TORZA-154831 format. One line per 3 residues: number of its first residue (from 1); their letters; for each residue y, x, z of N, C-alpha, C. Coordinates in nm, 2 decimals. Each point is the difference from the previous one (the first is absolute). Layout:
# residues N
NUM> A> Y:X:Z:Y:X:Z:Y:X:Z; ... .
//
This chain:
# residues 204
1> MTS> -1.63:-1.02:-3.72:0.09:0.02:-0.02:0.11:-0.14:0.07; 0.06:0.00:0.06:0.06:-0.12:0.05:0.13:-0.08:-0.10; 0.03:-0.04:-0.04:0.09:-0.11:-0.08:0.10:-0.04:0.04 .
4> TRN> 0.17:-0.03:0.00:0.06:-0.10:0.03:-0.02:-0.12:-0.10; 0.09:-0.10:0.02:-0.02:-0.09:-0.05:0.02:0.00:-0.13; 0.16:0.13:-0.04:0.03:-0.03:-0.16:-0.09:0.09:-0.07 .
7> GVS> -0.14:0.08:0.07:-0.06:0.05:-0.06:0.00:0.16:0.02; 0.07:0.03:0.06:0.06:0.19:-0.02:-0.09:-0.01:0.12; -0.09:0.13:0.03:-0.06:0.06:0.11:0.06:0.02:0.08 .
10> AKE> -0.08:0.04:0.15:0.07:0.07:0.10:0.01:0.11:-0.06; -0.09:0.08:-0.06:0.02:0.12:-0.08:0.12:0.07:-0.05; 0.01:-0.16:-0.12:0.12:0.05:-0.10:0.14:-0.01:0.10 .
13> IER> 0.02:-0.06:0.12:0.12:0.00:0.07:-0.01:0.14:0.04; -0.10:0.03:0.02:0.01:0.18:0.12:0.05:0.11:-0.11; -0.07:-0.05:-0.10:0.06:0.06:-0.12:0.13:0.03:-0.03 .
16> QLG> 0.07:-0.11:-0.04:0.11:-0.04:-0.03:0.13:0.07:0.09; -0.04:-0.02:0.14:0.08:0.06:0.10:0.00:0.11:0.06; -0.14:0.04:-0.02:-0.03:0.13:0.07:-0.03:-0.02:0.13 .
19> VTY> -0.04:-0.06:0.05:-0.04:-0.04:0.09:-0.11:-0.10:0.06; -0.11:0.01:0.14:-0.09:-0.09:-0.02:0.04:-0.15:0.03; -0.06:-0.09:0.00:0.05:-0.16:-0.02:0.03:-0.04:0.12 .
22> KTA> -0.07:0.08:0.10:0.02:-0.06:0.19:0.14:0.11:0.02; 0.05:0.06:-0.09:0.16:0.06:0.04:0.10:-0.10:-0.11; -0.09:-0.04:-0.09:0.17:-0.07:-0.09:-0.02:-0.13:0.08 .
25> WRM> -0.08:-0.04:0.05:-0.02:-0.12:0.06:0.14:0.02:0.17; -0.07:0.12:0.06:0.13:-0.01:0.09:0.10:0.01:-0.06; 0.03:0.09:-0.10:0.17:-0.01:-0.05:0.03:-0.09:-0.04 .
28> GHQ> -0.08:-0.11:-0.05:0.04:-0.13:0.02:0.05:-0.08:0.06; -0.06:0.01:0.13:0.03:-0.03:0.16:0.16:0.04:0.01; 0.00:0.13:-0.01:0.11:0.07:0.03:0.16:-0.04:-0.06 .
31> VRK> -0.03:-0.06:-0.11:0.11:-0.04:-0.09:0.03:-0.17:0.05; -0.12:-0.07:0.07:-0.01:-0.13:0.05:0.10:0.00:0.09; 0.00:0.10:0.10:0.05:0.02:0.11:0.21:0.01:-0.04 .
34> LMS> -0.02:0.06:-0.11:0.14:-0.01:-0.03:0.04:-0.11:-0.06; -0.04:-0.08:0.02:0.01:-0.14:-0.05:0.00:-0.12:0.07; 0.00:0.02:0.13:0.01:-0.11:0.15:0.15:-0.09:-0.01 .
37> NGS> -0.10:-0.12:0.07:0.18:-0.04:-0.03:0.10:0.04:0.10; 0.13:-0.05:-0.08:0.14:0.06:0.10:0.01:-0.07:0.10; 0.11:0.03:0.05:0.01:-0.03:0.15:0.15:-0.06:0.01 .
40> ELL> 0.04:-0.05:-0.09:0.16:-0.08:0.00:-0.03:-0.18:-0.06; 0.06:-0.09:0.15:-0.08:-0.12:-0.05:0.06:-0.04:-0.11; -0.12:-0.16:-0.02:0.04:-0.04:-0.14:0.09:-0.07:0.04 .
43> TGT> 0.05:-0.04:-0.09:0.16:-0.14:0.00:-0.03:-0.09:-0.13; 0.09:-0.12:0.05:0.00:-0.04:-0.14:-0.11:-0.14:0.00; -0.04:-0.02:-0.12:-0.11:-0.08:0.04:-0.14:0.09:-0.06 .
46> VEV> -0.10:-0.05:0.06:-0.10:0.05:0.07:-0.09:-0.07:0.01; -0.12:0.06:-0.10:-0.13:-0.12:0.00:-0.10:0.10:0.11; -0.07:-0.09:0.06:-0.12:0.07:0.07:-0.12:-0.09:-0.03 .
49> DEA> -0.15:0.05:0.01:-0.11:-0.06:-0.05:-0.10:0.08:-0.01; -0.13:-0.02:0.03:-0.07:0.06:0.04:-0.15:0.02:-0.11; -0.06:0.09:0.03:-0.10:-0.01:-0.13:-0.13:0.08:0.07 .
52> YIG> -0.12:-0.04:-0.10:-0.13:0.07:0.07:-0.09:0.08:-0.10; -0.02:0.12:0.04:-0.07:0.03:-0.10:-0.13:0.09:0.03; -0.09:-0.03:-0.11:-0.11:0.01:0.03:-0.08:-0.09:-0.14 .
55> GNP> -0.14:0.03:0.04:-0.09:0.00:-0.12:-0.02:-0.15:-0.05; -0.08:-0.12:-0.05:0.01:-0.10:-0.02:-0.13:-0.05:0.09; 0.01:-0.09:0.07:-0.12:0.02:0.11:-0.15:-0.11:-0.09 .
58> KNK> 0.06:-0.01:-0.14:-0.07:-0.04:-0.03:-0.14:0.09:-0.12; 0.06:0.10:0.02:-0.07:0.13:-0.06:-0.07:0.04:0.08; 0.00:-0.03:0.18:-0.11:0.02:0.07:-0.11:-0.01:0.05 .
61> HAN> -0.05:0.06:0.10:-0.12:-0.09:0.03:-0.01:-0.11:0.09; -0.13:-0.09:-0.03:0.04:-0.16:0.04:0.05:0.05:0.18; -0.06:0.06:0.08:-0.03:0.02:0.15:0.17:0.06:0.01 .
64> KQA> 0.05:0.07:-0.10:0.12:0.04:0.00:0.12:-0.11:0.01; -0.02:-0.08:-0.12:0.05:-0.08:-0.02:0.06:-0.15:0.13; -0.11:0.01:0.07:-0.03:-0.09:0.12:0.09:0.08:0.11 .
67> EQL> 0.03:0.11:0.00:0.06:0.05:0.08:0.16:-0.04:-0.02; 0.05:-0.01:-0.14:0.14:-0.01:0.03:0.03:-0.18:-0.02; 0.10:0.00:0.08:0.04:-0.15:0.03:0.16:0.05:0.02 .
70> GRG> 0.11:-0.09:0.02:0.08:0.00:0.04:0.09:0.06:-0.12; 0.18:0.02:0.03:0.06:0.00:-0.07:-0.02:0.16:0.04; -0.01:0.06:-0.19:-0.01:0.14:-0.04:-0.11:0.05:-0.04 .
73> IKK> -0.10:-0.13:0.07:-0.14:0.08:-0.04:-0.04:0.10:0.01; 0.02:0.07:0.11:-0.01:0.13:0.06:0.03:0.10:-0.06; 0.13:-0.01:-0.11:0.05:0.10:-0.05:0.14:0.05:0.09 .
76> QPI> 0.03:0.12:-0.08:0.10:0.08:0.07:0.14:-0.09:-0.02; 0.07:-0.03:0.12:0.14:-0.05:-0.03:0.08:0.09:-0.01; 0.09:-0.03:-0.10:0.14:0.14:-0.03:0.10:-0.12:0.01 .
79> VSI> 0.13:0.03:0.05:0.07:-0.08:0.04:0.17:0.01:-0.09; 0.06:-0.04:-0.08:0.09:0.05:-0.10:0.15:-0.02:0.00; 0.07:0.11:0.03:0.13:-0.09:0.03:0.11:0.06:-0.11 .
82> VQR> 0.06:-0.10:-0.08:0.04:0.03:-0.14:0.15:-0.04:0.04; 0.10:0.07:-0.04:0.12:-0.01:0.02:0.06:-0.05:-0.15; 0.04:-0.08:-0.04:0.03:-0.05:-0.16:0.14:0.13:-0.04 .
85> GGE> -0.07:0.06:-0.14:0.06:0.09:-0.07:-0.02:0.14:0.09; -0.04:0.00:0.08:-0.03:0.14:0.07:-0.14:0.00:0.03; -0.02:0.08:0.12:-0.11:0.07:0.05:-0.14:-0.11:0.04 .
88> VRS> -0.11:0.06:0.00:-0.12:-0.05:0.04:-0.05:0.07:0.09; -0.07:-0.10:0.14:-0.01:0.13:0.09:-0.14:-0.11:0.03; -0.14:0.11:-0.01:-0.16:-0.08:0.03:-0.06:0.06:0.13 .
91> FVV> -0.07:-0.10:0.08:-0.04:0.04:0.12:-0.14:-0.04:0.02; -0.09:0.10:-0.01:-0.12:-0.06:0.03:-0.05:-0.05:0.18; 0.00:-0.10:0.01:-0.04:-0.05:0.14:-0.14:-0.03:0.03 .
94> DNV> -0.07:0.00:0.11:-0.12:-0.05:0.10:0.05:-0.16:-0.03; 0.04:-0.08:0.00:0.06:-0.17:-0.01:0.12:-0.03:-0.07; 0.00:-0.12:0.01:0.14:-0.05:-0.07:0.05:-0.15:0.10 .
97> GSG> -0.03:0.06:0.16:0.08:-0.09:0.06:0.14:0.01:0.04; 0.03:-0.10:0.05:0.15:0.08:0.05:0.04:0.09:0.05; -0.09:0.03:0.06:0.12:0.08:0.12:0.00:0.18:-0.13 .
100> GIY> -0.07:0.03:-0.05:-0.06:0.11:-0.08:0.15:-0.01:-0.14; -0.04:-0.18:-0.04:0.13:-0.01:-0.08:0.14:0.04:0.07; 0.01:-0.08:0.08:0.16:0.03:0.09:0.04:0.08:-0.02 .
103> KLI> -0.08:0.16:0.05:0.01:0.08:0.05:0.07:0.10:-0.16; -0.08:-0.02:-0.11:0.03:0.08:-0.16:0.12:-0.10:-0.03; 0.03:-0.06:0.02:0.12:-0.09:-0.04:0.12:0.06:0.03 .
106> TDN> -0.01:-0.09:0.16:0.14:0.10:0.12:0.00:0.14:-0.05; -0.10:0.12:-0.04:0.02:0.15:0.00:0.06:0.04:-0.15; -0.03:-0.15:-0.07:0.03:0.08:-0.17:0.15:-0.13:-0.06 .
109> VEK> 0.03:-0.12:0.07:0.07:-0.07:-0.06:0.11:0.02:0.10; 0.10:0.01:-0.07:0.16:-0.04:0.07:0.01:-0.15:0.08; 0.06:0.02:0.10:-0.01:-0.17:0.12:0.10:-0.09:-0.16 .
112> GSK> -0.03:-0.11:0.02:0.05:-0.12:-0.09:-0.01:0.00:-0.17; -0.08:0.09:-0.06:-0.03:-0.01:-0.09:-0.04:-0.13:-0.06; -0.03:0.01:-0.12:-0.09:-0.13:-0.04:-0.13:0.06:-0.02 .
115> LIT> -0.07:-0.07:0.08:-0.16:0.01:-0.04:-0.02:-0.10:-0.04; -0.10:0.00:-0.11:-0.11:-0.10:-0.11:-0.12:0.04:0.04; -0.11:-0.03:0.04:-0.14:-0.03:0.05:-0.07:-0.12:-0.05 .
118> DGF> -0.13:0.00:0.01:-0.06:-0.13:-0.08:0.01:-0.12:0.18; -0.13:-0.06:-0.02:0.05:-0.09:0.10:-0.14:0.04:0.13; -0.04:0.15:0.00:-0.07:0.06:0.08:0.03:-0.06:0.14 .
121> TSY> -0.06:0.00:0.10:0.09:-0.01:0.14:0.02:0.06:0.07; -0.04:0.16:-0.04:0.04:0.10:0.07:0.18:0.01:-0.03; 0.03:-0.05:-0.05:0.13:0.04:-0.06:0.11:-0.11:0.03 .
124> KWV> -0.06:-0.09:0.12:0.08:-0.10:0.03:0.10:0.00:0.10; -0.02:0.15:0.05:0.11:0.05:0.11:0.12:0.05:-0.08; -0.03:0.03:-0.14:0.10:0.09:-0.08:0.14:-0.10:0.03 .
127> GMQ> 0.03:-0.12:-0.03:0.10:-0.05:0.00:0.09:0.00:0.17; -0.06:0.06:0.07:0.06:0.01:0.10:0.16:0.14:-0.02; -0.09:0.07:-0.06:0.16:0.12:0.01:0.00:0.03:-0.19 .
130> HEH> -0.04:-0.07:-0.09:0.01:0.03:-0.12:0.05:-0.17:-0.07; 0.04:0.02:-0.12:0.00:-0.12:-0.08:-0.14:0.01:-0.07; -0.06:-0.11:0.04:-0.13:0.00:-0.03:0.00:-0.13:-0.07 .
133> IAV> -0.09:0.03:-0.14:-0.05:-0.09:-0.13:-0.14:0.05:-0.01; -0.06:-0.11:0.01:-0.14:-0.03:0.02:-0.09:-0.11:-0.14; -0.04:0.10:-0.06:-0.10:-0.07:-0.19:-0.14:-0.02:0.03 .
136> KHN> 0.05:-0.18:-0.03:-0.16:-0.03:0.02:-0.05:0.03:-0.12; -0.11:0.05:0.00:-0.02:0.04:-0.13:-0.15:-0.14:-0.04; 0.00:-0.09:0.10:-0.08:-0.13:-0.04:0.09:-0.07:-0.09 .
139> NDR> 0.16:0.01:0.01:0.08:-0.12:-0.08:0.01:0.07:-0.14; 0.00:-0.08:-0.11:-0.01:0.00:-0.10:0.08:0.10:-0.07; 0.13:-0.01:0.06:0.13:0.02:-0.02:0.05:0.15:0.09 .
142> VTV> -0.06:0.09:0.01:-0.02:0.08:0.09:0.16:0.11:-0.01; 0.05:0.02:-0.14:0.09:0.10:0.00:0.11:-0.10:-0.07; 0.09:-0.01:0.07:0.09:-0.03:0.00:0.14:0.06:0.01 .
145> GEK> 0.05:0.08:-0.09:0.15:0.09:0.03:-0.09:0.11:0.09; 0.06:0.05:0.10:-0.03:0.09:0.08:-0.14:0.00:0.08; -0.03:-0.13:-0.01:-0.10:-0.06:0.09:-0.10:0.03:-0.03 .
148> HTN> -0.07:0.14:0.01:-0.10:0.04:-0.09:-0.06:0.17:0.11; -0.14:0.01:-0.05:0.00:0.12:0.07:-0.11:0.11:-0.12; 0.04:-0.08:-0.15:-0.03:0.11:-0.12:-0.01:0.12:0.01 .
151> TVE> 0.09:0.09:0.08:0.11:0.12:0.02:-0.19:0.07:0.04; -0.03:-0.02:0.10:-0.07:0.01:0.08:-0.15:0.01:-0.04; 0.00:-0.13:-0.07:-0.16:-0.03:-0.03:-0.01:0.09:-0.19 .
154> GFF> 0.08:0.01:-0.01:0.05:0.13:-0.12:-0.10:0.07:0.03; 0.05:0.08:0.12:0.01:0.14:0.07:-0.16:0.00:0.01; -0.05:-0.07:0.07:-0.13:-0.01:0.01:-0.09:0.00:-0.07 .
157> SHL> 0.05:-0.06:-0.12:-0.10:-0.03:-0.12:0.00:0.16:-0.03; 0.10:0.09:-0.05:-0.01:0.11:-0.01:-0.04:0.09:0.03; -0.01:-0.04:0.14:-0.06:0.08:0.12:-0.17:-0.01:-0.01 .
160> KRT> -0.06:-0.09:-0.02:-0.17:-0.05:-0.06:0.00:0.07:-0.09; 0.04:-0.03:-0.09:-0.02:0.10:-0.12:-0.01:0.13:0.01; 0.08:0.00:0.08:0.03:0.18:-0.01:-0.14:0.06:0.04 .
163> ISG> -0.03:-0.07:0.17:-0.12:0.07:0.06:-0.15:-0.06:-0.10; 0.00:-0.10:-0.06:-0.11:-0.06:-0.06:-0.06:0.09:-0.10; 0.10:0.01:-0.08:0.01:0.05:-0.14:0.04:0.17:0.00 .
166> THI> 0.04:0.08:0.11:0.03:0.10:0.01:-0.07:0.08:0.09; 0.01:-0.02:0.13:-0.08:0.03:0.09:-0.16:-0.04:0.04; -0.01:-0.11:-0.04:-0.14:-0.08:0.00:-0.03:-0.06:0.11 .
169> HVS> -0.03:0.14:0.11:-0.02:-0.10:0.15:0.13:0.15:0.08; 0.05:-0.10:0.07:0.06:0.06:0.08:0.02:-0.03:0.22; -0.07:0.13:0.04:-0.03:-0.04:0.14:0.12:-0.01:0.14 .
172> RQH> -0.02:-0.09:0.07:0.07:-0.08:0.10:0.11:0.16:0.04; -0.07:0.08:0.02:0.05:0.10:0.04:0.09:0.06:-0.08; 0.03:-0.01:-0.12:0.08:0.03:-0.13:0.03:-0.07:-0.04 .
175> LQA> 0.01:-0.14:0.05:0.05:-0.10:-0.07:0.19:0.06:0.00; 0.02:-0.05:0.15:0.16:0.01:0.00:0.03:0.16:-0.12; -0.02:0.07:-0.03:0.06:0.11:-0.10:0.01:-0.03:-0.11 .
178> YAN> -0.10:-0.09:-0.04:-0.02:-0.01:-0.14:0.10:-0.16:-0.02; 0.00:-0.05:0.08:0.12:-0.12:0.05:0.17:0.03:-0.02; 0.03:0.12:0.08:0.09:0.06:-0.01:0.03:0.08:-0.12 .
181> ECS> -0.08:0.01:-0.10:0.05:0.06:-0.11:0.02:-0.10:-0.11; -0.11:-0.13:0.03:0.04:-0.10:-0.10:0.16:-0.03:0.03; 0.05:-0.03:0.12:0.10:-0.06:0.03:0.10:0.07:-0.02 .
184> FRY> -0.01:0.16:-0.03:0.12:0.12:0.02:-0.01:-0.02:-0.17; -0.10:-0.07:-0.13:0.00:0.05:-0.10:0.08:-0.17:-0.07; 0.01:-0.11:0.10:-0.01:-0.12:-0.05:0.18:-0.01:0.03 .
187> SNR> 0.06:0.08:0.10:0.14:0.01:0.08:0.03:0.08:-0.14; 0.00:0.09:-0.06:0.03:0.10:-0.02:-0.03:-0.01:-0.19; -0.04:-0.15:-0.08:-0.07:0.04:-0.08:0.15:-0.01:-0.14 .
190> VAG> 0.09:-0.01:0.04:0.09:0.02:-0.11:0.06:0.15:0.02; -0.06:0.09:0.10:0.07:0.15:-0.01:-0.06:0.06:-0.07; -0.13:-0.05:-0.07:-0.09:0.13:-0.09:0.02:0.12:0.05 .
193> QMM> 0.00:0.11:-0.09:-0.01:0.09:0.04:0.07:0.08:0.13; 0.10:-0.08:0.04:0.06:0.00:0.11:-0.10:0.01:0.12; -0.04:-0.06:0.02:-0.11:-0.03:0.13:-0.11:0.12:0.01 .
196> FKM> 0.00:0.11:-0.10:-0.05:0.14:0.02:0.10:0.08:0.07; 0.13:-0.01:-0.02:0.07:0.06:0.07:0.02:-0.06:0.14; 0.00:-0.13:0.01:0.02:-0.01:0.15:-0.13:0.05:0.11 .
199> ILG> -0.11:-0.02:-0.09:-0.11:0.06:0.10:0.07:0.15:0.03; 0.00:0.11:-0.13:0.07:0.08:0.06:0.07:0.00:0.08; 0.08:-0.09:0.04:0.13:-0.01:0.10:-0.06:0.03:0.10 .
202> RCV> -0.11:-0.11:0.04:-0.03:-0.03:0.15:-0.10:0.11:0.03; -0.04:0.12:-0.08:-0.04:0.10:0.05:0.09:0.11:0.09; 0.12:-0.01:-0.01:0.05:0.12:0.02:0.01:-0.02:0.16 .
//
């Protein structure tokens, strides 16, 4: 009998929902499609950062550890864009090169907005189109007034806890759907039960 992390078996889930586990899983993904990123450009003060999703390489076999070199150690990169006081958008990407990040920012952030990033080289071009503040994380005084990326880093903490604590393992194929769900929940965290009505509204 297959069990989930919280001890509830797949058979018990099927009994409670009245459908097979496979059907319940598909239903869940259909709901996640309704939690996709918005289309309006983000404005004001916007934070951008990248994170890497995957297991700890220390827990892998020695020959697998030897393969994992460089930034991201072969974990799956995700770029998130957060408008302070507003929406979070997350994107599963193949790499975090400047070309891909350029397109994500120009497609989702209004030109002239204030962008706050870390000192990663892929963000160097941002100053040509936006008011750009680069936070140097090797500096002891990282947070000075609005000069910080605490908002997006707080979201990444939420995302990683959700994936590792609730879903256990998420494949690259379905990671975008789970990232959308976490972004939607985080963006609307003060809405409470209204989130359910918002999702129903997107069904129309």
